N, C-alpha and C positions, 0 to 999 in steps of 0.2 A: 652492386648497380648505386650508382647515386640517386638518392629521394632528394626529391625537389623540398624546401623549404613550407612549400601549404600540406602538402602531407606526412609533414613531422608537425607541425604545429595540429592538425587534424586530428594526428595520435593522440598528440597530450588533450586537445577537448576530449578525446572520447573518454581516454581513461579516467579526467576528471568529470565525467557527466556517469561514469561506470558507478564509479568509488558510490557518488554522493544517489545514484539509485536504486544502489545496494543497501544502503544505509535504511533509507527510505523503506524498501522494500523486507527489511528483517523488522522495521519496529512494526510494519502491518500485518509482520505472522504475527509476531507477541500479543499484539491487541486482540488478534482475531480468538488466538491461546485464550486468553484472557475471558473473552466473553462466552466461550464455548465449556467454559472450567468454571464461571460464576455460582456460587455456593447457593445465593437468591434471585426471584427476577428484576425484585429493585438495580442489585447492583447488576446483572445483566444487561439490563435497561441502559443504565448511564455508559456503559462501557461502549454498547454498541451504538449511543451517542456520536464518543471520540471517535470509535472506529469510521464509522460514518465519512464524520468532517476530514479524518486523517486519508479517505480511501478519495473522497472530493480532490482533495488539494493533491495526491499522487497521481489521478486520471489529469488534471490542469495541468501539471509541469512536463507529464509524458512519462514518466515512471510508470507505472501503467497501462493497459488503453482503458479508456472511458465504458467499454460494455463490459469487461473484467470490474469493476469497479461498481456497476450498476447490479451486475449476477452475485455479486458476494453480500453485495449490503441488502438483497432480495431474500437470499437465501438464509442468512442471519435473520433476518426481521420475521421471516415465518417461524424459524426453529425457536427464534424467544417468545416468540407468540401463543406455541403450541405447547410450550415447556409449563406456561405460566396459565 
């Protein structure tokens, strides 16, 4: 069955977006792990600041939902505060 040019273009775009989003989400998981396993509270706080910025950027670009970014930021901030 023939596919239209617009469908083929949309498939190419979707694949590029998927790969881009995959990299962003992978980076977020790595940063989150680094925050949770930080040795001292000062390092955790610095890593948390970086993670919060990256979460906001990912939400702005549509890689993750804005509410998910807000939820992660809130939970990690609460965890860091209770640990210190």
